[in-house]
N, C-alpha and C positions, 0 to 999 in steps of 0.2 A: 271357380266351380267348387261344387263339396264333391271331392271322393267318395261316393260310394264304393265299402268294403267288395262288395258283393261283384261290382263290377272292373276293381283289381283284380281279384282272384281270377275272374274269371277270365278275362284278356291277358293275364299270367299262363295260366295250365295252360290254355287251350293255345295260345302260341308256341308255348315248350313242347306241348306234345306232336303239332305241326309240324317243328323244327324237327323233332327227333322220327319222324314218320319221314321227311323228307330225307332222312342220313339213311336210314335205313332202308326205302327205294331207291335212293343214287348206289348204294352199297350191294342193292340184289343189281341191278342193270350193268354194272361197272365188274360184276363177278369177283367183289371181294368175298374171300374163304370165311366165313362166320360159324365158329363154335354150332354142334346141334343144339336145338334147342334157348339158342340165345336171341335168334330171329323173335322166337314165340313171346318168351318172356318182355322183351321191349315192347314187342308190341302191344299187349297187355299191361305193360304200364303207360302207351299213350291212348291205350282206350280209357283206362283209369282218370289220368289226367284228363281230357275228354269232357267225359260225364260227370266227374268233381266240377270239373268248371261251366257246365251246363244248369248244374246243381246248382250252385250258388250265383248266376244269373237268375232265375227264380225269385229268392229270394231279395231282389229287388223290384219285383212285380206287386202294388196295390192289393189288385184281384188273380190271384196266381190262376184260378179254375178259367179266367178268360185269355190265358195262355198264348193258344192257338191263334187266336182274332191278333196277334201279333205278325201274323204271316200271309194276313188278305191285303195287302196295298204293296206287295214286292213289283209294281208296275212304277213305284215312285220311292218308296222308303227304302235307304238300305238297311237299315234292320230288319226289313222285313225278309228280303234277301238273304241277311247273316242266319236267321231264325229257318230258315228252311235250307241252308247250306249245309249245317253244322250238323242237322242230323242224318242228313245224307253222308256227310264226311266221316260220323263216328259207323255208320253201318257198314261203309267202305273199311276202314282199318279192319272191323270184326269179319268180313268180306276176305280182307286178305289171310287174316290171322285162320279162319277156318280152310282158305283155300290150300294153307300150308302144314295145316295140319292134318289133312287126307292128302299129300303129295300129288296136289296141283303146282304146276310151276307155271306161272302166269309173267310176262312182261306187261300186260296191256293193266292190269292194276297200279304196281309201280306208278306207271307213266300216269295215269289217272288220278293217284294218291296225292302227287307233285302239282298237276295242275290244280288240285279239288285243296290243296294247302294254300295256292296264291291267290285262289280265286275266292277262300274265305279271309287270308288276310285283309285283299281289299277291301272287301267288305266290310269287314271291322271297322277299317281306317278311316275307311270314308263314312261312315256314320258321322266323325269328329269331324272329317277335312270337309264334310259338304257344308257347314255350317260358316258361312262366311260373317257371318256378326261375333263370332268367336274368334278374332283375329288368330292368336295364339296356333290356333286349330286352323284354318283354312290356306293349305300350304302342302305342295305335294311330297315337303318331308315328313310329313306325317303318316302318311303311306310306306314310305322307304324305312320309318323309324321301327313302326309295327312289322317287317317283317323283316327288314335285319337281326333285329333285339329276339324278334321271333325267332331266326335259325338261329343265333349264338348261342341262346339258350338250351335248343334244343339238341344241339352238337357238343355242348358242353353234358349235355344229362346222357347223350348217347354215348360219348367218352369214358364219363363215370361208372354207367353202368355197363358199357365193358371190360373198366376194368377191374371193379369188381366179381365181374364172370370171368376175368383173366385170361380176355379175350384178343389178345393179343395184335390179329391183323386188324382190327377195326381198330384198335386205339392208334396203330402207325399211321393208318390209310384216315381215322377225322381227325386226329391232333392241330393238324395244322391248318386245316381247314377251316376247325372251331378258331382259332386262334384269327384266321382272315377276315374271320365276317364276327368275332368280337371284337378286330380293330375298325372294321368296317360300319357298325354298328356306334362304338365309339366317336367316330368321325363323326357321321350323319347326325349324330344325337345331340352333339356340340355345336354343329353348323347349324341347329334349331333352336338351341341355348340362346346361341349369338341372334340369331332374328330377334326373338320374341326379344332379346333386353336391349334393342334397339327401336321398339314397332313402336310408332304415335299413334293413338289411336282416332278412329276417325270419331267418334263418340268422347265426347265433352260435357261436364256440368253443364256447359252454357250451352250447348243441341241439347240435351236433353231436357234442360227447362227452358228454353226459348228465350232466355236472357242474355242475351250479349254482354252484359259490361263482364271488364276486365279481370276485375276482386270481386270471385263470387266463388261465398263459401257457405259448404252445408251444414247447418246445425242441427239436425234431426237426421232418422236414418227413415222419415216418411211412412212408420209406423208406430206405435204406441205401446206396442208390446207383439211377439213373436209370432211369424206367418210363414205359409209356405215359397216367401220370397227371400224370408230371411234366413231361410236353413237352408235349400237347395240349390241355390246359387252363388252360395258363397263359404270358406271354410272357416273362415277365423281365427283361421294362423295368425302368427305374428312373424317380421318378414326376416325377422334371424332364424324362424323355424324351417322361412323355405330357404335361406342360403343353407344353412345345415344340412336339412333333406336332402338338396340338390349337390352337394361337392357329398354327401356321402355315396347318392345312390352309382355317382360317376367313381366313385373309387370301388364301390361292392360290386355292382353291375358292371364294370370294363377294366377300369386297372388293376385290381390285386386278378382276377380272372386269366385274364390277357400276361400276367409276368409267372400265374399257376402254370398256365401251361406253353409258354416258355421254357421252364421249371423242368418240367415234363419232355419235354423235348427235346432240352439237354442233357439231362440225367438215365433216359428212357427208363423212368421208372411211375409208378401209377399211380401213388400217394398222392402227387401235386392235381391231377385230375380229380380225386374224389373233394380235395380241399375246395379245388375250382368251382363245383359244386355246392359246395355249401356255404361259401361268400357270396358266391352272384343271387342265391336264392332269393333271399331277404332284399337285396339291392334290386331287383325286379320290382318286389312289391313298392320302393320307394320309389320309384323310375314312375310308375304308373301313376301313383300318387302324387308327386308331383307334374304329372303331365295334365290331369284335371286340376290341381290345386292353384295352378301358376295360370289358367287359362281366367282371362276375365269378361264374366257376361257383362253387356253394355246396363241391362233391370240395375247392377248394381250401383248406380252412379244416382241410384233413387233410395236404395232399400241400405248398403253397406257403407258408406265413406259417409264418415262423420271428423267434422273438424274435433 
């Protein structure tokens, strides 16, 4: 599939914001003592990431003035459900910020935000996991990866913000959790990579054309010039590029952040937490790019495979 950068930024920014909100909500519920103003600042960061992600998703629309229609098919479309839940989640984050601003202490808002984060991750992931003809996505690991990677990135972001503000109580409480989530996301993503590498696709050149000859070779891409089918369902990158991006995102998203978090725990210093955020951020974009680029749409058997 063709990775649209608007969707890459939306899913990574929103996922990290959701993970950060979950961290803040759990810290509040568990009674972690935060310095004055940190919770308010962190909620503003989460809100900005969510709004930036929502704004970037609009760039993916052909007719932006008709964006409201995306919510009309909520009974059957996971995208419509996401379109409804995301603004509601943004409003809840703003409501919690206002409640803290005016001194109103509430436990039901943090619980509601945790539930909202999980539901939003599920809806976003199911947009892809429900497409059974894209076999790389049609698996429960898609939902698990979206959730765990979102939690990992959100917790790393939260630890970096706490290190920057010298909020040592949250650093001590969140760093082990960030390490655990990063390792869990690493294991889950590795399992999905192994699964997809071993896939034997149901659709073949023979099934696509109806010609059952064993030695069947495609000589043209089905169109004499570029069209929607040749642009939107294939990335055009070479196999060596895919391989380099795969190893790049594994190192940047999981390996280096995990090592930085271990360093932070062993040294009791905050610098590694800031470094973990810096190395993971480009890795998240690379991971999501690979998620789309690895998926093979069956129509490419007509329009992209050229011998």
